[in-house]
C-alpha positions, 0 to 999 in steps of 0.5 A, a space after each residue: 156802799 157798807 163802811 164794812 165792806 173789804 175790797 181787794 185793794 188796788 196796786 197803784 204806783 204809790 205803794 212804790 214810794 221808798 217809805 214800802 221798801 221795808 214791806 216789800 223786802 221783808 216779803 220778798 225775801 220770805 217769798 223767795 225763801 220759802 219757795 227755794 228751799 226744801 220744806 223741811 229746811 223752811 220749818 227748821 229754819 222758822 223754829 231756829 228762829 223762834 228758839 233765838 227770839 228767847 233771848 230778847 223777847 223776854 215779855 213774851 216768854 213772861 207772858 207765855 210762862 204766866 198762861 201755862 202756869 194759870 191754865 195748868 197750876 198742876 204742872 212743874 216748873 221744868 215741864 212749864 218750861 219745856 212747854 214755853 220753849 217748844 212754844 216760841 220755836 212753833 212761834 217763829 215757825 209761824 212767820 214761815 208758815 205764813 209764807 208758806 200759806 200766802 206764796 206757795 202754789 196751790 199743788 206744793 200746799 196740797 202736799 202738806 195739808 190733810 183733811 184728817 176729820 172733815 166729813 161733818 164740813 162736807 155735809 154741810 156744804 153739800 146741804 147748803 147749811 150755814 156753818 160757824 168754824 170756830 177755830 182756834 189761834 193755833 200758830 199755823 193758823 194761816 196754813 189752816 184757813 188756806 188749807 181748807 180752801 184747797 180741800 174743796 171749802 172755802 169760807 169767809 174769814 173775820 178780817 182787820 186790814 192793816 194800816 200799811 198799805 203796802 202790807 195789806 196789799 200782800 195780806 188781802 192776796 194772801 188770804 184770799 187764795 183758793 176761793 177764801 174771802 174776808 169780811 170786817 170784823 164789825 160787820 155783824 149784819 154781813 156775818 149772819 147774812 152769809 151764815 143765812 145763805 149757807 157760806 162758812 164763817 171762820 171765827 176764833 172765839 178763843 182769845 180775850 177781846 175785852 169786856 165788851 160783849 164778853 161774859 167771864 167763865 172757866 176756860 182751863 183752871 181759870 175760873 173767870 176768864 173773859 170769854 167773847 158771847 159773839 159765838 152765841 149771837 152768830 149762832 141765835 140769829 143765823 140758825 147755823 151749824 156750830 162746828 169746832 175745828 182747826 189744823 195742827 201740824 203732825 209728827 211728819 211735818 203735815 197739817 192734820 186738819 180736823 173738823 169732826 163734830 157739830 155742836 149745835 144741837 145742844 149748844 144752849 144759845 139763848 143763855 150767853 154765860 152757859 153758851 160761853 162756857 160750853 164753847 170753851 169746853 170744846 176750844 180747851 179739847 181742841 187745843 190739847 191736841 197739840 197745845 205747844 201750837 197755840 197762841 200762849 204768848 197772848 195774854 188770854 187772861 188779861 181781863 178780870 171781872 173787875 176792870 180796875 184789876 186787868 192784867 194783875 195776873 201778869 205782873 
């Protein structure tokens, strides 16, 4: 058996050791919160936690501010401050949204998930075509992943198991509901295999993963943003469809799942630099549907072509 196989963790009595009680308590309270309170109050609670976090999460505030400044140099400091404030509120909401995704029954989740434009995915599914579903790190990503499965289109999520066995026991079950499966993030061969077999692979090419297997291409106003070449590697070797998409919370508090185009026809698969730049244009367009709901607290522009200058943009 491959060392990369991700298997469902079994429950053992060792998981009840006192050193794991904090994890059980944390997720127990989260599960109770999201299942007892009405949805509107759940969301308000999460956003309030995010707003409160600004008082002590100074480092994250600085990172988000610098990201907005780098990506949108034309925006005023007041406009950036408003975006940062809203982004932090949505970061707090991400906590309760994870609870919703992991602990809500399917019938309840169906009430807030909207397949706004997923016909492309349905067509590829009908034709047995493998799909590299290129999502973004929207703060409600957990709901998006399960929401796709609830809409009848489960897939494989790229996954890194948690080191804490109690956390991993809960996380695995939360992320495999409604038919979703997990694949280890370094198991490239299996990713290619499942795409060739006609399955969907949830892939997130929007963050800075470091110099390895990356190129430097434009992303928003940053001309040399470190961008993974994983998309082109997977697409070229599997001959799959490439569908950019994501889910965002709309003004009514529901989650619109949008995947309205298949871009492999003109995707420059054999040119890693051109392919990364090509995909970044679509990633930008997806993020701009609701920029305040993307993960700006991550150092998206930390890597520099000269590695000795890494993180200089955040000083």
